[in-house]
NUROFI-25570 format. One line per field, with one value per residue: residue number from 1; residue in three letters; x, y, z of N, C-alpha, C in turn. Coordinates in Angstrom, 2 decimals. Example, Ala and Ser with C-alpha at 12.3 -4.5 7.8 and 13.67 -1.06 7.14 Angstrom:
// NUROFI-25570
k 1 | 2
r ala | ser
neast 13.19 | 12.85
nnorth -5.69 | -2.25
nup 7.80 | 7.08
caeast 12.30 | 13.67
canorth -4.50 | -1.06
caup 7.80 | 7.14
ceast 13.20 | 12.90
cnorth -3.30 | 0.03
cup 7.80 | 7.87
END
This chain:
// NUROFI-25570
k 1 | 2 | 3 | 4 | 5 | 6 | 7 | 8 | 9 | 10 | 11 | 12 | 13 | 14 | 15 | 16 | 17 | 18 | 19 | 20 | 21 | 22 | 23 | 24 | 25 | 26 | 27 | 28 | 29 | 30 | 31 | 32 | 33 | 34 | 35 | 36 | 37 | 38 | 39 | 40 | 41 | 42 | 43 | 44 | 45 | 46 | 47 | 48 | 49 | 50 | 51 | 52 | 53 | 54 | 55 | 56 | 57 | 58 | 59 | 60 | 61 | 62 | 63 | 64 | 65 | 66 | 67 | 68 | 69 | 70 | 71 | 72 | 73 | 74 | 75 | 76 | 77 | 78 | 79 | 80 | 81 | 82 | 83 | 84 | 85 | 86 | 87 | 88 | 89 | 90 | 91 | 92 | 93 | 94 | 95 | 96 | 97 | 98 | 99 | 100 | 101 | 102 | 103 | 104 | 105 | 106 | 107 | 108 | 109 | 110 | 111 | 112 | 113 | 114 | 115 | 116 | 117 | 118 | 119 | 120 | 121 | 122 | 123 | 124 | 125 | 126 | 127 | 128 | 129 | 130 | 131 | 132 | 133 | 134 | 135 | 136 | 137 | 138 | 139 | 140 | 141 | 142 | 143 | 144 | 145 | 146 | 147 | 148 | 149 | 150 | 151 | 152 | 153 | 154 | 155 | 156 | 157 | 158 | 159 | 160 | 161 | 162 | 163 | 164 | 165 | 166 | 167 | 168 | 169 | 170 | 171 | 172 | 173 | 174 | 175 | 176 | 177 | 178 | 179 | 180 | 181 | 182 | 183 | 184 | 185 | 186 | 187 | 188 | 189 | 190 | 191 | 192 | 193 | 194 | 195 | 196 | 197 | 198 | 199 | 200 | 201 | 202 | 203 | 204 | 205 | 206 | 207 | 208 | 209 | 210 | 211 | 212 | 213 | 214 | 215 | 216 | 217 | 218 | 219 | 220
r met | asn | asn | ile | ile | pro | lys | gly | ile | gly | arg | ser | gly | thr | thr | leu | leu | arg | met | val | leu | met | asp | leu | phe | asn | thr | glu | phe | leu | pro | leu | gly | phe | val | ser | asp | asn | tyr | arg | cys | ile | ile | asp | asn | ser | lys | cys | his | glu | tyr | gly | his | ile | asn | lys | gly | asp | ile | cys | phe | leu | ala | val | arg | asp | ile | arg | asp | val | ile | val | ser | arg | ile | arg | thr | asn | ser | asp | leu | ala | ser | asn | ser | ile | ile | thr | pro | glu | gln | leu | phe | lys | glu | leu | asp | asn | gln | ser | glu | leu | gln | arg | gln | leu | lys | his | phe | ser | arg | phe | ile | asp | asn | tyr | asn | pro | ile | leu | val | arg | tyr | glu | asn | val | asp | asn | asn | ile | asn | his | ile | phe | asp | leu | val | glu | glu | asn | leu | asn | val | val | ile | asn | glu | glu | thr | lys | lys | ile | ile | asn | lys | lys | his | cys | lys | glu | ala | val | met | glu | arg | gln | his | lys | leu | lys | asn | phe | ser | glu | trp | glu | his | his | tyr | met | val | his | gly | his | his | ile | ser | lys | asn | lys | thr | asp | trp | lys | asn | leu | ile | pro | lys | glu | leu | his | lys | glu | met | asn | pro | ile | leu | asp | pro | tyr | leu | lys | lys | leu | gly | tyr | glu | ile
neast 17.06 | 15.44 | 12.04 | 10.92 | 8.32 | 6.13 | 3.22 | 0.02 | -2.40 | -4.86 | -3.72 | -1.79 | 0.81 | 1.95 | 2.53 | 5.08 | 6.44 | 6.82 | 7.79 | 10.46 | 11.64 | 11.74 | 13.44 | 15.79 | 16.27 | 15.96 | 17.89 | 17.01 | 15.87 | 17.33 | 20.71 | 22.96 | 22.59 | 21.67 | 21.41 | 21.72 | 22.41 | 20.76 | 18.21 | 15.11 | 12.74 | 9.19 | 6.54 | 3.30 | 1.09 | -1.71 | -2.19 | -1.10 | -2.97 | -4.08 | -5.04 | -3.72 | -1.45 | 1.51 | 4.77 | 6.66 | 9.52 | 9.37 | 9.44 | 7.75 | 6.66 | 4.89 | 2.65 | 1.27 | -1.07 | -2.55 | -5.82 | -8.07 | -6.95 | -6.43 | -9.11 | -9.67 | -7.78 | -8.65 | -11.24 | -10.73 | -8.83 | -10.63 | -12.76 | -11.90 | -11.15 | -10.34 | -7.26 | -7.96 | -10.67 | -13.59 | -14.94 | -18.17 | -20.94 | -22.13 | -19.92 | -18.20 | -19.58 | -20.04 | -17.41 | -17.08 | -18.86 | -19.97 | -19.52 | -17.64 | -14.82 | -12.62 | -13.38 | -13.04 | -10.47 | -9.41 | -10.22 | -9.27 | -6.14 | -6.02 | -6.12 | -4.00 | -1.78 | -1.85 | -1.13 | 1.28 | 2.99 | 4.12 | 6.60 | 6.01 | 5.51 | 5.35 | 3.16 | 3.25 | 5.95 | 7.47 | 6.56 | 7.79 | 10.17 | 12.27 | 14.54 | 13.81 | 12.65 | 14.96 | 16.25 | 14.78 | 14.71 | 17.92 | 18.07 | 16.22 | 16.91 | 19.48 | 21.33 | 23.56 | 23.07 | 24.69 | 25.52 | 25.29 | 23.49 | 21.14 | 21.03 | 20.55 | 17.92 | 16.22 | 16.22 | 14.78 | 12.30 | 11.32 | 9.29 | 8.83 | 9.64 | 7.31 | 5.26 | 5.79 | 5.38 | 2.71 | 1.26 | 1.20 | -1.20 | -4.60 | -6.53 | -7.06 | -8.10 | -6.28 | -3.30 | 0.43 | 2.39 | 5.13 | 6.05 | 3.93 | 2.32 | -0.77 | -3.02 | -3.49 | -2.19 | -0.77 | -0.67 | 0.31 | -0.23 | -0.32 | -2.22 | -4.79 | -6.82 | -8.50 | -8.96 | -10.31 | -12.45 | -15.49 | -16.27 | -18.25 | -18.68 | -17.16 | -17.37 | -19.13 | -17.57 | -15.01 | -15.47 | -16.03 | -13.23 | -11.58 | -10.71 | -8.88 | -7.07 | -6.16 | -4.71 | -2.70 | -1.36 | -1.78 | -3.13 | -5.86
nnorth 33.92 | 30.78 | 29.79 | 27.69 | 25.65 | 24.39 | 21.94 | 20.46 | 17.98 | 17.54 | 15.73 | 14.30 | 14.37 | 16.93 | 19.00 | 17.70 | 17.82 | 20.66 | 21.56 | 20.24 | 21.23 | 23.83 | 24.02 | 23.27 | 25.20 | 27.77 | 29.88 | 30.96 | 28.88 | 26.82 | 26.73 | 25.60 | 26.28 | 27.29 | 24.72 | 25.35 | 28.12 | 29.14 | 28.96 | 29.35 | 28.75 | 29.01 | 29.81 | 29.71 | 29.56 | 29.31 | 28.32 | 26.08 | 23.83 | 24.98 | 25.52 | 27.83 | 29.85 | 29.44 | 30.56 | 31.24 | 29.20 | 28.80 | 26.05 | 23.26 | 21.20 | 18.35 | 17.05 | 13.77 | 11.34 | 7.91 | 8.22 | 7.18 | 6.44 | 8.89 | 9.65 | 8.05 | 9.09 | 11.64 | 11.49 | 10.03 | 12.18 | 14.74 | 13.45 | 12.62 | 9.85 | 6.58 | 4.97 | 2.45 | 2.58 | 1.59 | 2.80 | 4.49 | 4.42 | 7.04 | 8.71 | 8.43 | 9.03 | 11.63 | 12.65 | 12.05 | 13.62 | 15.92 | 18.57 | 18.52 | 19.27 | 17.89 | 16.81 | 19.30 | 19.84 | 17.93 | 18.13 | 20.73 | 20.36 | 18.29 | 19.70 | 21.13 | 19.54 | 18.93 | 21.46 | 22.27 | 20.44 | 19.14 | 17.93 | 14.98 | 13.86 | 11.23 | 9.89 | 7.55 | 6.96 | 8.54 | 8.43 | 7.88 | 8.29 | 10.36 | 10.71 | 10.15 | 12.82 | 14.05 | 12.83 | 13.32 | 16.07 | 16.34 | 14.92 | 16.31 | 19.07 | 19.14 | 19.45 | 19.42 | 17.63 | 18.09 | 15.45 | 15.92 | 18.09 | 16.59 | 14.59 | 16.29 | 17.36 | 15.00 | 14.24 | 16.42 | 16.12 | 13.53 | 10.72 | 10.19 | 12.28 | 14.21 | 12.73 | 13.02 | 15.84 | 16.27 | 14.92 | 16.82 | 18.19 | 18.35 | 17.95 | 17.55 | 20.38 | 21.99 | 23.26 | 23.37 | 26.24 | 26.68 | 24.34 | 23.38 | 21.49 | 19.44 | 18.36 | 15.08 | 14.51 | 12.85 | 9.04 | 6.28 | 3.82 | 2.13 | 3.51 | 1.67 | 1.69 | -0.64 | -2.14 | -0.64 | 0.77 | -0.37 | -3.43 | -3.61 | -0.77 | -0.23 | -0.34 | 1.80 | 3.85 | 3.77 | 4.18 | 7.04 | 8.02 | 7.07 | 8.30 | 10.33 | 8.70 | 7.36 | 9.42 | 10.07 | 7.92 | 5.69 | 2.28 | 1.08
nup -6.11 | -5.27 | -4.23 | -1.67 | -1.30 | 0.85 | 0.83 | 1.44 | 1.40 | 4.15 | 7.06 | 5.80 | 6.68 | 6.41 | 8.33 | 9.28 | 7.01 | 6.53 | 8.66 | 8.59 | 6.11 | 6.63 | 8.67 | 7.32 | 5.05 | 6.52 | 8.33 | 10.98 | 11.99 | 12.24 | 13.37 | 11.98 | 9.29 | 5.79 | 3.36 | 0.81 | -0.80 | -2.51 | -2.13 | -0.70 | 2.43 | 1.95 | 4.30 | 4.74 | 7.00 | 7.17 | 4.51 | 3.83 | 3.18 | 1.15 | -2.34 | -3.75 | -5.62 | -7.53 | -8.27 | -11.43 | -11.08 | -8.54 | -6.02 | -5.37 | -2.68 | -2.04 | 0.19 | 0.50 | 0.63 | 1.16 | 0.31 | 1.74 | 3.93 | 4.99 | 5.45 | 7.85 | 9.48 | 9.75 | 10.82 | 13.42 | 14.65 | 14.49 | 16.14 | 18.50 | 18.55 | 19.57 | 18.06 | 17.11 | 16.61 | 14.83 | 11.76 | 11.32 | 9.24 | 8.86 | 9.47 | 7.87 | 5.18 | 5.83 | 5.43 | 2.87 | 1.57 | -1.26 | -0.66 | 1.59 | 3.68 | 2.98 | 0.24 | -0.80 | -0.63 | -2.29 | -4.86 | -5.30 | -5.04 | -6.85 | -9.35 | -8.81 | -8.93 | -11.71 | -12.80 | -11.61 | -11.24 | -8.71 | -6.24 | -5.03 | -1.94 | -0.20 | 2.77 | 3.59 | 2.95 | 4.69 | 7.19 | 10.38 | 8.91 | 8.44 | 6.83 | 4.04 | 3.35 | 3.47 | 1.24 | -0.94 | -1.13 | -1.84 | -4.31 | -5.97 | -6.01 | -6.16 | -4.09 | -1.19 | 2.00 | 5.12 | 7.50 | 10.43 | 10.43 | 9.35 | 11.39 | 13.63 | 12.95 | 12.72 | 15.47 | 16.41 | 15.27 | 15.03 | 15.51 | 18.13 | 19.65 | 19.00 | 19.85 | 22.49 | 22.83 | 21.85 | 24.04 | 26.14 | 25.26 | 25.43 | 23.30 | 19.80 | 18.99 | 20.65 | 20.35 | 19.71 | 19.43 | 18.48 | 17.12 | 15.84 | 16.66 | 17.25 | 20.01 | 20.12 | 17.69 | 16.07 | 15.86 | 17.84 | 16.54 | 13.26 | 10.75 | 9.07 | 6.62 | 5.57 | 7.55 | 9.15 | 8.11 | 7.39 | 5.34 | 3.73 | 3.35 | 1.36 | -1.48 | -1.95 | -1.42 | -2.80 | -5.73 | -5.41 | -4.76 | -6.55 | -8.61 | -7.70 | -6.29 | -8.25 | -9.50 | -7.64 | -7.40 | -6.26 | -5.19 | -6.41
caeast 16.92 | 13.94 | 11.29 | 10.71 | 6.87 | 5.59 | 1.93 | -0.47 | -3.55 | -4.94 | -3.55 | -0.98 | 2.47 | 2.02 | 3.40 | 6.38 | 7.26 | 6.95 | 8.85 | 11.84 | 11.98 | 11.90 | 14.96 | 16.91 | 16.42 | 15.77 | 18.77 | 16.46 | 15.39 | 18.49 | 22.10 | 23.75 | 22.39 | 21.19 | 22.13 | 22.21 | 22.13 | 19.98 | 16.96 | 14.53 | 11.38 | 8.31 | 5.52 | 2.14 | 0.35 | -3.16 | -2.47 | -0.53 | -3.64 | -4.88 | -4.31 | -2.55 | -0.64 | 3.21 | 5.36 | 7.47 | 10.85 | 9.21 | 9.27 | 6.71 | 6.57 | 3.10 | 2.53 | 0.11 | -1.31 | -3.83 | -6.88 | -8.88 | -6.22 | -6.68 | -10.35 | -9.66 | -7.15 | -9.70 | -12.22 | -10.06 | -8.51 | -11.82 | -13.55 | -10.96 | -11.63 | -9.17 | -6.68 | -8.47 | -12.28 | -14.20 | -15.53 | -19.21 | -21.15 | -22.20 | -18.69 | -17.48 | -20.21 | -19.84 | -16.07 | -17.25 | -19.97 | -19.39 | -19.23 | -16.95 | -13.53 | -11.73 | -13.34 | -12.76 | -8.85 | -9.08 | -10.47 | -8.09 | -4.96 | -6.04 | -5.94 | -2.64 | -0.61 | -1.86 | -0.56 | 2.37 | 3.96 | 4.93 | 7.52 | 5.27 | 6.03 | 4.46 | 3.15 | 3.79 | 7.54 | 8.24 | 6.03 | 9.07 | 11.49 | 12.67 | 15.62 | 13.25 | 12.58 | 16.26 | 16.69 | 13.86 | 15.60 | 19.04 | 17.88 | 15.43 | 17.54 | 20.79 | 22.12 | 24.04 | 22.70 | 25.42 | 25.09 | 24.94 | 22.09 | 20.26 | 20.82 | 19.77 | 16.47 | 15.74 | 16.07 | 13.86 | 11.01 | 11.20 | 7.70 | 8.73 | 9.32 | 6.22 | 4.32 | 5.96 | 4.79 | 1.41 | 0.99 | 0.87 | -2.27 | -6.02 | -7.32 | -6.90 | -8.13 | -5.20 | -1.93 | 1.70 | 2.72 | 6.47 | 6.24 | 2.71 | 1.52 | -1.83 | -3.31 | -3.74 | -1.82 | -0.46 | -0.94 | 1.21 | -0.48 | -0.11 | -3.62 | -4.76 | -8.17 | -8.95 | -9.53 | -11.17 | -13.78 | -15.98 | -16.01 | -19.56 | -18.64 | -15.98 | -18.05 | -19.90 | -16.47 | -14.19 | -15.97 | -15.81 | -12.15 | -10.74 | -9.89 | -7.83 | -6.07 | -5.14 | -3.49 | -1.80 | -0.56 | -2.11 | -3.89 | -7.39
canorth 32.69 | 30.10 | 29.47 | 26.34 | 25.72 | 23.05 | 22.16 | 18.88 | 17.37 | 17.41 | 14.40 | 13.54 | 14.73 | 18.37 | 19.26 | 17.09 | 18.46 | 21.89 | 21.63 | 19.72 | 22.14 | 25.27 | 23.83 | 23.18 | 26.24 | 29.05 | 29.71 | 31.14 | 27.71 | 25.78 | 27.41 | 25.20 | 27.20 | 26.72 | 23.69 | 25.94 | 29.75 | 29.28 | 28.43 | 29.43 | 27.90 | 30.08 | 28.96 | 30.37 | 28.32 | 29.45 | 28.16 | 24.86 | 23.08 | 25.08 | 25.40 | 28.60 | 30.24 | 29.18 | 31.68 | 30.53 | 29.06 | 27.97 | 24.64 | 22.48 | 19.71 | 18.34 | 15.97 | 12.97 | 9.91 | 7.29 | 9.05 | 6.15 | 6.57 | 10.14 | 9.78 | 7.72 | 10.02 | 12.83 | 11.26 | 10.05 | 13.43 | 15.58 | 12.94 | 12.13 | 8.32 | 5.60 | 4.77 | 1.38 | 2.46 | 1.21 | 4.14 | 4.39 | 4.99 | 8.38 | 9.42 | 8.01 | 9.64 | 12.97 | 13.02 | 11.89 | 14.46 | 16.84 | 19.95 | 18.59 | 19.89 | 16.74 | 16.92 | 20.72 | 19.90 | 16.94 | 19.10 | 21.72 | 19.61 | 17.54 | 20.64 | 21.69 | 18.52 | 19.17 | 22.65 | 22.76 | 19.09 | 19.34 | 17.21 | 14.32 | 13.15 | 10.23 | 9.95 | 6.26 | 6.48 | 9.55 | 8.11 | 7.53 | 8.00 | 11.69 | 10.71 | 10.06 | 13.93 | 14.56 | 12.09 | 14.12 | 17.36 | 16.31 | 14.42 | 17.27 | 20.54 | 19.08 | 19.89 | 17.99 | 18.13 | 17.39 | 14.19 | 16.59 | 18.62 | 15.41 | 14.21 | 17.30 | 17.54 | 13.76 | 14.36 | 17.36 | 15.83 | 12.22 | 10.58 | 9.98 | 13.60 | 14.60 | 12.20 | 13.77 | 17.19 | 16.09 | 14.47 | 18.01 | 18.79 | 17.86 | 17.51 | 18.08 | 21.90 | 22.44 | 23.24 | 23.84 | 27.08 | 26.49 | 22.94 | 23.13 | 20.05 | 19.57 | 17.01 | 13.76 | 14.98 | 11.38 | 7.82 | 5.02 | 2.89 | 2.48 | 3.35 | 0.61 | 1.71 | -1.57 | -2.86 | 0.41 | 1.07 | -1.63 | -3.80 | -3.00 | 0.39 | 0.18 | -0.40 | 3.03 | 5.04 | 3.56 | 5.03 | 8.76 | 8.27 | 6.26 | 9.30 | 10.93 | 7.79 | 7.18 | 10.54 | 10.09 | 6.78 | 4.52 | 1.24 | 1.47
caup -5.28 | -5.76 | -3.00 | -1.37 | -0.61 | 1.20 | 0.86 | 1.33 | 1.91 | 5.48 | 7.60 | 5.05 | 6.85 | 6.04 | 9.52 | 9.24 | 5.71 | 6.36 | 9.63 | 8.38 | 5.12 | 7.31 | 9.52 | 6.08 | 4.32 | 7.15 | 9.46 | 12.37 | 12.81 | 12.26 | 13.33 | 11.23 | 8.04 | 4.61 | 2.75 | -0.16 | -0.76 | -3.71 | -1.91 | 0.95 | 2.44 | 2.38 | 4.94 | 4.99 | 7.65 | 6.68 | 3.23 | 3.47 | 2.58 | 0.06 | -3.58 | -4.13 | -6.76 | -7.44 | -9.25 | -11.96 | -10.50 | -7.14 | -6.17 | -4.30 | -2.33 | -1.71 | 0.84 | -0.08 | 1.26 | 0.65 | 0.54 | 2.65 | 5.40 | 5.39 | 5.95 | 8.79 | 10.10 | 9.80 | 11.86 | 14.66 | 15.14 | 14.75 | 16.79 | 19.69 | 18.79 | 19.80 | 16.77 | 16.42 | 16.40 | 13.63 | 11.06 | 10.93 | 7.94 | 9.02 | 9.74 | 6.36 | 4.30 | 6.18 | 4.79 | 1.31 | 0.85 | -2.03 | -0.21 | 2.59 | 3.60 | 2.33 | -1.12 | -1.63 | -0.68 | -3.20 | -6.23 | -5.49 | -5.26 | -8.24 | -10.29 | -8.52 | -9.62 | -13.28 | -13.48 | -11.17 | -11.21 | -7.56 | -5.80 | -4.13 | -0.66 | 0.43 | 3.68 | 3.61 | 3.01 | 5.49 | 8.37 | 11.04 | 8.13 | 8.00 | 5.84 | 2.75 | 2.89 | 2.79 | -0.30 | -2.34 | -1.21 | -2.39 | -5.50 | -6.76 | -5.64 | -6.20 | -2.74 | -0.09 | 3.44 | 6.05 | 8.43 | 11.60 | 10.09 | 9.33 | 13.04 | 14.58 | 12.43 | 13.11 | 16.79 | 16.70 | 14.59 | 15.01 | 16.01 | 19.82 | 19.86 | 18.54 | 20.77 | 23.81 | 22.69 | 21.89 | 25.22 | 26.90 | 25.05 | 25.54 | 21.93 | 18.67 | 19.05 | 21.23 | 19.78 | 20.25 | 18.29 | 17.92 | 16.54 | 14.98 | 16.97 | 18.19 | 20.80 | 19.27 | 16.19 | 15.67 | 16.59 | 18.07 | 15.81 | 11.86 | 10.40 | 8.20 | 6.20 | 5.28 | 8.96 | 10.31 | 7.35 | 7.17 | 3.91 | 3.16 | 2.72 | 0.23 | -2.82 | -2.07 | -0.80 | -3.92 | -6.97 | -5.60 | -4.47 | -7.43 | -9.74 | -6.82 | -5.84 | -9.65 | -9.97 | -6.81 | -7.69 | -5.29 | -5.57 | -6.45
ceast 15.52 | 13.32 | 11.00 | 9.29 | 6.31 | 3.74 | 1.35 | -1.80 | -3.69 | -4.65 | -2.72 | 0.62 | 2.98 | 2.94 | 4.66 | 7.08 | 7.69 | 7.91 | 10.59 | 12.46 | 12.17 | 13.13 | 16.08 | 17.12 | 16.21 | 16.64 | 18.17 | 16.08 | 16.56 | 20.21 | 22.85 | 23.63 | 21.76 | 22.10 | 22.50 | 21.51 | 20.94 | 18.34 | 16.42 | 13.20 | 10.41 | 7.03 | 4.38 | 1.07 | -1.11 | -3.09 | -1.75 | -1.59 | -4.56 | -4.18 | -3.13 | -2.13 | 1.03 | 3.74 | 6.38 | 9.07 | 10.52 | 9.20 | 8.52 | 6.86 | 5.38 | 3.11 | 1.13 | 0.02 | -2.30 | -4.95 | -7.77 | -8.07 | -6.36 | -7.98 | -10.27 | -9.06 | -7.97 | -10.70 | -11.69 | -9.59 | -9.92 | -12.85 | -13.08 | -11.37 | -10.18 | -8.82 | -7.33 | -9.82 | -12.71 | -15.26 | -17.05 | -19.85 | -21.42 | -21.12 | -18.01 | -18.25 | -20.25 | -18.62 | -16.37 | -18.30 | -19.23 | -18.98 | -18.23 | -15.53 | -12.68 | -11.99 | -13.03 | -11.24 | -8.21 | -9.02 | -9.26 | -6.86 | -4.74 | -5.63 | -4.42 | -1.62 | -0.64 | -1.09 | 0.57 | 3.39 | 4.77 | 5.77 | 6.59 | 5.91 | 5.14 | 4.34 | 3.64 | 5.28 | 8.19 | 7.72 | 7.40 | 10.22 | 11.69 | 13.64 | 14.81 | 13.00 | 13.81 | 16.67 | 16.07 | 14.58 | 16.92 | 18.75 | 17.07 | 16.25 | 19.00 | 21.82 | 22.67 | 23.55 | 23.91 | 24.99 | 24.69 | 23.64 | 20.94 | 20.13 | 19.99 | 18.11 | 15.76 | 15.49 | 14.85 | 12.56 | 10.73 | 9.70 | 7.67 | 8.62 | 8.09 | 5.06 | 4.43 | 5.32 | 3.20 | 0.54 | 0.51 | -0.47 | -3.54 | -6.55 | -6.72 | -7.09 | -6.94 | -3.79 | -0.59 | 2.26 | 3.98 | 6.53 | 4.98 | 1.93 | 0.18 | -1.96 | -3.60 | -3.59 | -1.64 | -0.81 | -0.13 | 1.30 | -0.77 | -1.70 | -3.61 | -6.59 | -9.02 | -9.48 | -10.52 | -12.38 | -14.19 | -16.23 | -17.30 | -19.84 | -17.73 | -16.52 | -18.67 | -18.60 | -15.66 | -14.54 | -15.57 | -14.35 | -11.11 | -9.78 | -8.80 | -6.76 | -5.28 | -4.08 | -2.62 | -0.76 | -0.81 | -3.32 | -5.13 | -8.05
cnorth 31.94 | 29.86 | 28.18 | 26.31 | 24.34 | 23.27 | 20.65 | 18.92 | 17.45 | 15.91 | 13.71 | 13.90 | 16.07 | 19.02 | 19.09 | 17.69 | 19.95 | 22.18 | 21.27 | 20.84 | 23.27 | 25.09 | 24.03 | 24.25 | 27.62 | 29.02 | 30.15 | 29.91 | 26.70 | 26.42 | 27.01 | 25.81 | 26.43 | 25.65 | 24.06 | 27.37 | 30.19 | 29.44 | 29.07 | 29.09 | 29.14 | 29.23 | 29.99 | 29.26 | 28.25 | 28.97 | 26.70 | 23.93 | 23.65 | 25.04 | 26.52 | 28.73 | 30.01 | 30.03 | 30.74 | 30.47 | 28.41 | 26.45 | 24.22 | 21.31 | 19.27 | 16.81 | 15.37 | 11.88 | 9.23 | 7.80 | 8.30 | 6.32 | 8.05 | 10.40 | 9.35 | 8.49 | 11.25 | 12.48 | 11.07 | 11.33 | 14.38 | 14.72 | 12.55 | 10.69 | 7.84 | 5.23 | 3.72 | 1.24 | 2.30 | 2.44 | 3.68 | 5.00 | 6.47 | 9.16 | 9.25 | 9.08 | 11.26 | 13.31 | 12.99 | 13.11 | 15.63 | 18.20 | 19.86 | 19.05 | 19.08 | 16.92 | 18.29 | 20.24 | 18.99 | 17.46 | 19.89 | 21.25 | 18.66 | 18.53 | 21.19 | 20.93 | 18.69 | 20.35 | 23.17 | 21.52 | 19.48 | 17.92 | 16.23 | 13.54 | 12.63 | 9.91 | 8.38 | 5.92 | 7.60 | 9.15 | 7.16 | 7.51 | 9.31 | 11.49 | 10.67 | 11.64 | 14.71 | 13.87 | 12.72 | 15.39 | 17.24 | 15.93 | 15.42 | 18.87 | 20.23 | 20.02 | 18.69 | 18.44 | 17.29 | 16.23 | 15.11 | 17.41 | 17.72 | 14.99 | 15.25 | 17.51 | 16.03 | 13.99 | 15.31 | 16.85 | 14.57 | 11.67 | 10.69 | 11.57 | 14.30 | 14.04 | 12.76 | 15.19 | 17.01 | 15.55 | 15.65 | 18.78 | 17.78 | 16.96 | 18.07 | 19.87 | 22.48 | 22.38 | 23.99 | 24.73 | 26.91 | 25.41 | 22.58 | 21.98 | 20.17 | 18.26 | 16.15 | 13.79 | 13.34 | 10.27 | 6.74 | 4.13 | 3.20 | 2.41 | 2.73 | 0.56 | 0.49 | -2.45 | -1.90 | 0.85 | -0.27 | -2.02 | -3.30 | -1.64 | 0.60 | 0.45 | 1.17 | 4.26 | 4.89 | 4.18 | 6.66 | 8.97 | 7.84 | 7.28 | 9.96 | 9.89 | 7.35 | 8.05 | 10.45 | 8.93 | 5.68 | 3.56 | 1.48 | 0.16
cup -5.41 | -4.36 | -3.04 | -0.79 | -0.39 | 1.26 | 1.15 | 1.77 | 3.62 | 6.06 | 6.72 | 5.49 | 6.76 | 7.08 | 9.35 | 8.28 | 5.86 | 7.55 | 9.35 | 7.08 | 5.72 | 8.17 | 8.44 | 5.63 | 5.18 | 8.27 | 10.67 | 12.83 | 13.06 | 11.96 | 12.26 | 9.52 | 7.02 | 4.18 | 1.23 | -0.05 | -1.92 | -3.39 | -0.67 | 0.96 | 2.86 | 3.16 | 5.34 | 5.67 | 7.52 | 5.27 | 2.86 | 2.89 | 1.50 | -1.26 | -3.95 | -5.30 | -6.67 | -8.48 | -10.03 | -11.34 | -8.98 | -7.27 | -5.11 | -3.90 | -1.55 | -0.80 | 0.72 | 0.65 | 0.76 | 1.20 | 1.69 | 3.97 | 6.00 | 6.02 | 7.41 | 9.84 | 10.74 | 11.02 | 13.19 | 15.20 | 15.48 | 15.73 | 18.38 | 19.74 | 18.85 | 18.28 | 16.23 | 16.39 | 14.94 | 13.16 | 10.91 | 9.53 | 7.92 | 9.06 | 8.30 | 5.48 | 4.56 | 5.33 | 3.08 | 0.48 | -0.01 | -1.53 | 1.11 | 2.49 | 2.66 | 0.81 | -1.42 | -1.41 | -1.80 | -4.55 | -6.25 | -5.63 | -6.49 | -9.20 | -10.16 | -8.92 | -11.14 | -13.46 | -12.67 | -10.98 | -9.90 | -7.18 | -4.68 | -2.93 | 0.27 | 1.70 | 4.25 | 3.81 | 3.94 | 6.96 | 9.41 | 10.15 | 7.54 | 6.74 | 4.45 | 2.54 | 2.48 | 1.60 | -1.26 | -2.32 | -2.03 | -3.92 | -6.42 | -6.83 | -5.95 | -5.10 | -2.03 | 1.63 | 4.34 | 7.03 | 9.65 | 11.40 | 10.06 | 10.76 | 14.01 | 14.10 | 12.95 | 14.56 | 17.10 | 16.22 | 14.62 | 15.79 | 17.57 | 20.27 | 19.92 | 19.73 | 22.16 | 23.80 | 22.84 | 23.32 | 26.21 | 26.53 | 24.92 | 24.44 | 20.64 | 18.42 | 19.78 | 20.59 | 20.26 | 19.16 | 17.77 | 16.70 | 15.54 | 15.31 | 17.52 | 19.16 | 19.89 | 17.92 | 15.43 | 16.17 | 16.50 | 16.93 | 14.16 | 11.41 | 9.09 | 7.66 | 6.25 | 6.58 | 9.66 | 9.49 | 6.82 | 5.43 | 3.12 | 2.65 | 1.53 | -1.19 | -2.92 | -2.00 | -2.55 | -5.23 | -6.91 | -5.29 | -5.63 | -8.20 | -8.93 | -6.21 | -7.26 | -9.57 | -8.98 | -6.85 | -6.57 | -5.56 | -5.36 | -5.97
END
């Protein structure tokens, strides 16, 4: 049996990815059962954002996102800011600092991609479109997910359902254990770093992020 391991850079859709994979491959989450008896999903909540070790035969799905949007999302959730708040230089440079949590994750997952060739799950493709995860699973694992299973998972984890759960929580430090949803977990508005990070800061930000953006396949 092969292990399915979801990982991801924080604020890149890792929670959605792991919940969908858990439902697909673990019968205790979805009574409809496995889409294949050849796979099982392994979740270690403390290590979803960590580099970790992947055994031979394990298959990793890695949630990624334009790092500049990750920065905006991290600042928004950590500071409880409105989704349209302009990022300040102090906030940006804190994230770009070589010792920041974001920089640590970027360095780790840069090596992870080089060593393990994970299946990249782009936030931009799955935001409000869970079917993209189904497509990646079917294409890469050679399995078929029945339509009823897709319908149930879409209903459980669609953006509207997540928004309803997070409204019961005061802030990002509070979270709902079963669905792993925090307060202010997602925003109704689409994150657009070009409008939220002042243009005068781009020339200082881009050289630091360019190597990671290039590796992840994002426009520099």
